[in-house]
Structure formats: C-alpha cells, structure tokens
VMD Tcl script that draws the C-alpha trace (Angstrom):
set ca {
  {-12.03 8.92 -20.58}
  {-12.24 6.73 -17.58}
  {-12.18 7.69 -13.97}
  {-11.38 4.55 -12.59}
  {-8.65 2.59 -11.93}
  {-7.40 1.70 -15.90}
  {-8.26 3.68 -18.91}
  {-10.85 2.40 -21.20}
  {-9.81 0.08 -23.76}
  {-12.52 -0.79 -26.29}
  {-11.45 -3.84 -27.55}
  {-14.59 -5.08 -28.48}
  {-15.33 -2.20 -30.96}
  {-11.86 -2.16 -32.40}
  {-10.61 -5.75 -32.50}
  {-12.78 -6.23 -35.72}
  {-11.75 -2.86 -37.43}
  {-8.09 -4.27 -36.92}
  {-8.85 -7.74 -38.40}
  {-10.91 -6.19 -41.31}
  {-7.87 -3.19 -41.76}
  {-4.71 -5.39 -41.25}
  {-4.61 -7.73 -44.37}
  {-4.23 -4.21 -46.86}
  {-2.84 -1.73 -44.44}
  {-0.09 -4.13 -42.91}
  {3.19 -3.92 -44.70}
  {6.30 -5.86 -44.22}
  {7.90 -6.99 -41.31}
  {11.30 -6.85 -40.77}
  {11.23 -9.57 -38.36}
  {9.42 -12.19 -40.48}
  {9.67 -10.72 -43.78}
  {6.04 -11.28 -44.65}
  {3.10 -8.58 -43.84}
  {2.24 -8.14 -40.28}
  {-1.58 -8.70 -40.82}
  {-0.77 -11.86 -38.59}
  {0.07 -10.01 -35.69}
  {-1.87 -6.78 -35.81}
  {-5.45 -8.24 -37.58}
  {-4.90 -10.98 -34.53}
  {-3.13 -9.34 -31.19}
  {-6.62 -7.53 -30.25}
  {-8.33 -10.92 -30.09}
  {-5.22 -12.15 -28.01}
  {-6.28 -9.68 -25.55}
  {-9.86 -10.24 -24.77}
  {-9.19 -13.45 -24.51}
  {-6.68 -12.66 -22.16}
  {-3.52 -13.63 -23.45}
  {-0.49 -11.34 -24.49}
  {1.72 -8.99 -22.52}
  {-0.02 -5.30 -22.67}
  {1.22 -2.52 -20.77}
  {-1.79 -3.21 -18.16}
  {0.66 -6.04 -17.09}
  {2.42 -2.91 -15.25}
  {-0.66 -0.50 -14.91}
  {-0.01 0.78 -11.69}
  {3.66 1.51 -11.60}
  {3.29 2.95 -15.51}
  {0.71 4.80 -14.34}
  {1.82 6.19 -11.09}
  {5.08 7.34 -12.96}
  {3.26 9.20 -15.82}
  {1.05 11.06 -13.57}
  {3.75 12.12 -11.44}
  {5.35 13.38 -14.47}
  {2.24 14.79 -15.82}
  {1.80 16.65 -13.02}
  {4.93 19.05 -13.53}
  {3.62 19.90 -16.65}
  {7.38 20.15 -17.76}
  {6.22 16.64 -19.87}
  {3.89 17.41 -22.40}
  {5.73 16.20 -25.85}
  {5.66 12.59 -25.44}
  {6.73 10.05 -28.09}
  {5.27 6.49 -28.71}
  {8.31 4.62 -30.06}
  {6.46 1.78 -31.32}
  {2.77 0.86 -30.90}
  {0.81 -2.75 -31.33}
  {-2.22 -1.22 -31.03}
  {-3.79 1.80 -28.57}
  {-3.07 0.34 -25.38}
  {-0.05 2.75 -24.52}
  {-1.78 5.48 -26.28}
  {-4.78 4.93 -23.63}
  {-2.54 5.07 -20.41}
  {-1.20 8.20 -21.45}
  {-4.27 10.03 -22.23}
  {-5.80 8.34 -19.00}
  {-2.65 9.32 -16.77}
  {-2.68 13.21 -18.48}
  {-6.66 13.35 -17.79}
  {-6.33 12.47 -14.12}
  {-3.97 15.38 -13.68}
  {-6.02 17.67 -16.02}
  {-2.61 18.10 -18.08}
  {-2.82 18.74 -21.84}
  {-0.59 16.57 -23.38}
  {0.77 16.09 -26.97}
  {1.34 12.35 -28.68}
  {3.07 11.51 -31.45}
  {3.11 7.57 -32.52}
  {6.05 6.49 -34.99}
  {5.67 2.54 -36.23}
  {6.42 1.39 -39.37}
  {2.67 -0.30 -39.85}
  {-0.18 1.51 -40.80}
  {-2.26 -0.50 -38.83}
  {-1.18 0.60 -35.34}
  {-1.43 4.06 -36.35}
  {-5.11 3.70 -37.68}
  {-5.57 2.25 -34.14}
  {-4.42 5.21 -32.32}
  {-5.82 7.25 -34.62}
  {-9.16 5.72 -34.27}
  {-8.72 5.53 -30.38}
  {-8.00 9.52 -30.18}
  {-10.89 10.04 -32.23}
  {-13.18 8.48 -29.96}
  {-12.13 10.45 -27.09}
  {-11.41 13.71 -29.09}
  {-8.00 14.53 -28.23}
  {-5.28 14.64 -31.15}
  {-2.83 12.36 -31.99}
  {0.01 12.71 -34.34}
  {0.85 9.70 -35.92}
  {3.88 8.71 -38.21}
  {4.78 5.53 -40.64}
  {8.12 5.17 -40.11}
  {11.31 3.26 -38.67}
  {12.76 4.45 -35.77}
  {15.87 5.05 -36.23}
  {15.01 7.02 -39.84}
  {12.87 9.13 -37.51}
  {13.55 12.96 -37.23}
  {11.83 15.73 -35.55}
  {12.97 19.60 -35.45}
  {11.30 20.11 -31.87}
  {12.81 17.70 -28.92}
  {10.48 15.86 -26.79}
  {10.30 15.53 -23.84}
  {9.21 11.88 -22.87}
  {9.67 8.33 -24.84}
  {7.92 5.96 -23.81}
  {7.90 2.35 -25.34}
  {6.63 -1.03 -24.63}
  {8.18 -4.62 -25.08}
  {9.78 -2.86 -28.28}
  {13.29 -4.04 -27.72}
  {13.30 -7.28 -28.53}
  {12.42 -6.16 -32.33}
  {16.13 -4.95 -32.87}
  {19.21 -7.28 -33.38}
  {21.74 -6.32 -30.45}
  {23.36 -4.12 -32.62}
  {20.57 -2.14 -33.43}
  {19.35 -1.78 -30.51}
  {22.14 0.21 -29.48}
  {21.58 2.65 -32.16}
  {17.80 2.53 -31.19}
  {19.15 3.84 -27.55}
  {21.18 6.46 -29.07}
  {17.86 7.52 -31.43}
  {16.12 8.15 -28.58}
  {18.32 10.11 -26.50}
  {18.70 12.16 -29.81}
  {15.18 12.81 -29.91}
  {14.60 14.18 -25.63}
  {15.41 17.69 -24.78}
  {17.81 17.86 -22.00}
  {16.29 16.28 -18.66}
  {13.86 14.31 -20.97}
  {12.99 10.62 -19.56}
  {12.35 7.12 -21.17}
  {9.49 5.03 -19.97}
  {10.02 1.32 -21.12}
  {9.00 -1.70 -20.22}
  {11.18 -4.76 -21.14}
  {11.36 -8.23 -20.84}
  {14.66 -10.04 -19.47}
  {15.26 -13.54 -20.83}
  {18.22 -14.72 -18.36}
  {20.02 -18.26 -19.30}
  {18.98 -18.01 -23.07}
  {21.62 -19.74 -25.48}
  {19.99 -18.32 -28.63}
  {20.01 -15.12 -30.17}
  {16.54 -15.11 -31.34}
  {13.49 -16.90 -29.48}
  {10.42 -18.31 -30.96}
  {7.71 -20.74 -29.37}
  {8.67 -23.81 -28.79}
  {6.42 -26.63 -30.05}
  {5.41 -27.10 -26.20}
  {4.15 -23.70 -25.91}
  {2.65 -23.42 -29.82}
  {0.40 -26.09 -28.66}
  {-0.38 -24.74 -25.12}
  {-0.74 -21.53 -26.92}
  {-3.84 -22.93 -28.91}
  {-5.03 -25.16 -26.61}
  {-5.34 -21.75 -24.51}
  {-6.91 -20.02 -27.46}
  {-9.36 -22.25 -28.33}
  {-10.62 -23.05 -24.76}
  {-11.08 -18.82 -23.90}
  {-12.41 -18.54 -26.96}
  {-15.20 -21.50 -26.83}
  {-16.23 -20.23 -23.51}
  {-16.39 -16.92 -24.90}
  {-17.98 -17.19 -28.57}
  {-21.13 -15.77 -27.81}
  {-19.29 -11.99 -26.97}
  {-16.45 -12.49 -29.99}
  {-17.66 -11.53 -33.35}
  {-15.30 -13.74 -35.22}
  {-15.72 -17.75 -35.05}
  {-13.90 -19.38 -32.31}
  {-11.94 -22.18 -35.02}
  {-10.99 -18.87 -37.01}
  {-9.20 -17.27 -34.18}
  {-7.46 -20.64 -32.99}
  {-6.07 -20.79 -36.74}
  {-5.00 -16.95 -36.83}
  {-3.32 -18.04 -33.53}
  {-1.63 -20.84 -34.43}
  {-0.01 -18.38 -37.57}
  {0.76 -15.80 -35.29}
  {2.87 -18.69 -32.50}
  {4.65 -19.95 -36.05}
  {5.64 -16.43 -37.29}
  {6.24 -14.62 -34.14}
  {9.71 -14.63 -32.70}
  {12.23 -11.43 -30.71}
  {15.83 -10.71 -30.28}
  {15.85 -11.29 -26.38}
  {17.88 -9.15 -23.83}
  {19.81 -11.69 -21.89}
  {20.17 -10.27 -18.46}
  {19.57 -7.38 -16.53}
  {23.23 -6.34 -17.18}
  {22.82 -6.07 -20.78}
  {19.77 -3.61 -20.23}
  {21.92 -1.36 -17.72}
  {24.85 -1.02 -19.96}
  {22.50 -0.41 -23.30}
  {21.18 3.17 -21.05}
  {24.16 4.14 -19.56}
  {26.36 3.61 -22.59}
  {23.64 5.71 -24.45}
  {23.92 8.35 -21.94}
  {20.84 7.78 -19.94}
  {20.89 7.96 -15.86}
  {18.19 5.79 -14.38}
  {15.34 7.22 -12.11}
  {13.48 3.90 -11.87}
  {14.86 0.84 -12.43}
  {12.82 -2.21 -11.00}
  {12.68 -6.05 -11.65}
  {9.71 -8.40 -11.26}
  {6.67 -10.22 -12.77}
  {3.61 -8.84 -14.34}
  {1.14 -7.93 -12.18}
  {-0.72 -11.17 -10.60}
  {-3.98 -10.53 -12.08}
  {-2.18 -10.57 -15.95}
  {-0.06 -13.59 -15.10}
  {-0.89 -16.61 -17.17}
  {-0.06 -20.48 -17.33}
  {1.93 -19.88 -20.32}
  {4.19 -18.19 -22.08}
  {5.87 -18.09 -24.92}
  {7.07 -14.47 -27.34}
  {4.14 -11.48 -26.15}
  {3.05 -14.23 -23.63}
  {4.59 -13.28 -20.35}
  {3.52 -16.50 -17.65}
  {6.36 -15.83 -14.91}
  {8.69 -13.95 -16.93}
  {10.73 -11.03 -15.67}
  {10.13 -7.21 -16.73}
  {12.26 -4.37 -16.01}
  {10.62 -0.76 -15.60}
  {12.72 1.81 -16.59}
  {12.54 5.29 -16.07}
  {15.68 7.07 -17.39}
  {16.61 10.69 -17.66}
  {18.91 12.68 -20.85}
  {21.36 13.97 -18.87}
}
mol new
graphics top color blue
foreach p $ca { graphics top sphere $p radius 0.5 }
foreach p [lrange $ca 0 end-1] q [lrange $ca 1 end] { graphics top cylinder $p $q radius 0.2 }
display resetview
C-alpha cells in the first residue's frame, strides 16, 4: 500500500464498478424508503470531482490516531460500523501498514454495494476483509472488538435510535476498547430532518456540472448523466442532525464512554468547499471523537 501521506483510493477504477453494481445490489434505504442506488452509484463520482465529505477531510488526525493505536498491537479487531465505500477501510489498512501491524477489519452495512467495494479494495491489496450485511443495531459478535470506526454515520439514525446505536457500539467492544468517529454538528437547526435547500440544490448541480465538464476527458461517464444523477442525489438525501456539541457529548457519556479525544472544527483546508448541504461539508463544524469503553 501507499507509503505517502494518504492511502491509495483508486476512485477512477472503482466508481464505474459502483455505478454498475448499485442498481441491482442496493436494497431499500431506511432514510428515503427507496433503493439507495442513487447514493452508492453516484458517491464515488462526486468524490472524484472533489465534492463530498469523506474521511480524508479529517485525514491527518484520523491517521495519527489510528497509527498510535496500531503501534500498541492491542487494537487489531476493528469493526467498521457503516461505510459509504472503501475510504474508511483504506485509511485503516494504510495506517496499520505504516506501523507494520496486522489488522482484522469487519465491515457491517445494510447495503451490499459498499461491502462489495470494501471486498474489491481488500483483494486489490491482498488484505482479507470480512463483510456482513446487517443493520448495525441487529449485529452481534461472539468475540468483542478492540475498535469501532465510523464516519458521518450517526446522522442516519433518529435521536432515539442514536442512543441505541451508542449502546450497541459499547456492547460490541471489549473493556478498554475504543470508538473513533467523525461527525458533523449542526447548531441552530430548527428542524429534525435536514435536506438540501433549493439554493443548495442549484449550487450543488452547478458545481457538479462545472467540474464534470472540466474533467470530462478523464471520466468514463457523460457529464450530463452525472449532473442528472447529482440532481437525484440532492433531491433524495436527508439526515437527522446532531444539533449541538452537548448533544454529542451526552450520547457518549450516557452510553458509558469516556473521551480520550474530543475536538471540534472544520474539515482540513484542502477539503473545504464553497458549497454546503448534507454530505457536502463547506465550512461546517465536525467533531473528532476517540472514546473509551471503561
């Protein structure tokens, strides 16, 4: 794997695979009630165009934390709780590779498409990856995990289900196990559901169109088709926001966790964009959490 300052993510190879695989493999998205192919079939193209909140947006802090845990040799069994594609897996494998530490990743997701991408990525780099199709709230394991990793996952759950999610993570970890997660905070939001506003939809489509046209020669998909897909994405996507730092802190402490790291701030500068919306970071605030099961 890459020894550079970030993991290899061969998006131009995998995006067409996801786009082709998603229509048949994606099941029903609990958020929208429809097939999630509009999301998983488009997401990697958005990332190619530099649009969308992926783990690399907090890449340095994520890498530093993962490498520190890897160096101890005590955090080899890792559960990835939900995954849009293989990006979080790539960061984990890369960090552990840099520390010459073995890792046993298990990826759990409701949808087969991101699991397929994780399997594809693991095979590409000769790393075994276990995948499980399951709602994380229903997932069980005989052997506990050392580490749970997620990225922008908590917004897929209503406030009541989020409490269950944190207790589930707690139950899946060994004593002294950790959770690492990155989560957007949306203060002063009056609604319980956040969608793209009409202005954000228009700005998002315009951004996709301009970037797709500028990169048409290196894309395998027609710019017009990608703009149409982006429009559907913006129409469909919504999230259940975490509205304050205090709400996030409470979720972890009530579940029994103690914080080792809790930092708030925007995405790293090179990953900020001039547009915003669900999954589009702009200058939004994110929490970086490393929490311990005591």
